[in-house]
DRENFIVO-200435 format. One line per 4 residues: number of its first residue (from 1); their letters; for each residue z negated, x negated, y of C-alpha. Coordinates in steps of 0.001 Angstrom, whole numbers, plus 500000, padded with zeros to 6 digits. Each point is the difference from the previous one (the first is absolute). Layout:
// DRENFIVO-200435
NUM = a = Z X Y | ...
//
This chain:
// DRENFIVO-200435
1 = mqll = 510287 501686 495713 | 498452 503254 498851 | 500470 503135 502109 | 497826 503062 499489
5 = idpq = 501683 503147 501374 | 497904 503153 500261 | 501392 503564 499736 | 500194 500228 503823
9 = gsvr = 502229 496902 500119 | 497427 497536 501361 | 500436 496495 498621 | 497122 497638 499282
13 = cvyd = 500296 496344 498972 | 498527 496547 500296 | 502088 498715 502899 | 502453 497191 499638
17 = etlp = 503490 499376 501313 | 501918 500671 496778 | 501335 503295 501377 | 500667 500990 503622
21 = lael = 497207 502588 500016 | 500708 501139 503575 | 503202 501596 498683 | 497796 502516 498147
25 = gplt = 498496 501259 503265 | 497110 499205 502340 | 497545 497510 498533 | 496220 499972 499992
29 = isrg = 498780 496565 498939 | 496339 499167 499423 | 498212 496944 498661 | 499004 500159 496345
33 = snve = 498034 496771 499893 | 499144 496728 501654 | 500851 496735 498240 | 497974 497170 501524
37 = pdeq = 498610 496593 499017 | 496293 499472 499395 | 497900 497023 501138 | 501017 497980 496902
41 = ghwl = 503736 500514 500557 | 500381 502614 497257 | 501751 503302 500676 | 498514 503508 499872
45 = adls = 501762 503359 500056 | 497752 502556 501683 | 501239 503506 499145 | 497292 501843 501966
49 = pvsg = 502615 501602 502337 | 500958 502214 497013 | 496439 500234 498617 | 500705 497286 497449
53 = pqlg = 498187 496865 498816 | 500181 496386 501055 | 502147 497954 497623 | 499710 496277 499446
57 = pfat = 499392 497271 500726 | 503508 498680 499335 | 501173 496391 500266 | 503117 500976 501955
61 = rsaa = 500953 502621 502564 | 502980 501052 497879 | 497681 500752 497057 | 497820 502152 502268
65 = leae = 503081 501851 501305 | 501221 500621 496455 | 496607 501399 498964 | 499900 502117 503182
69 = rawl = 503404 501581 499270 | 499132 500639 496337 | 496722 501697 500944 | 501640 502125 502711
73 = ernw = 502818 501130 497692 | 497604 500828 497167 | 497133 501573 501946 | 501253 501177 503384
77 = lcpg = 503681 500834 499555 | 499744 501643 496595 | 496302 500707 499344 | 499182 501477 496619
//
């Protein structure tokens, strides 16, 4: 899990349960994407909630989730 801490002490990350984040202080959690199946049973990761692209189609949900996390870490968490 990558944590980005700004000079004011705010922490930003792609949420998971690796660390007990609530111990850092009050949380604000927002959706970064929607991972859903299409009509053919393939999986798409729609990153429009963070002004990102749609990724996929993927054969499995786990592949879509992996691509979602990689995109968020590369483009949303640590842009540039």
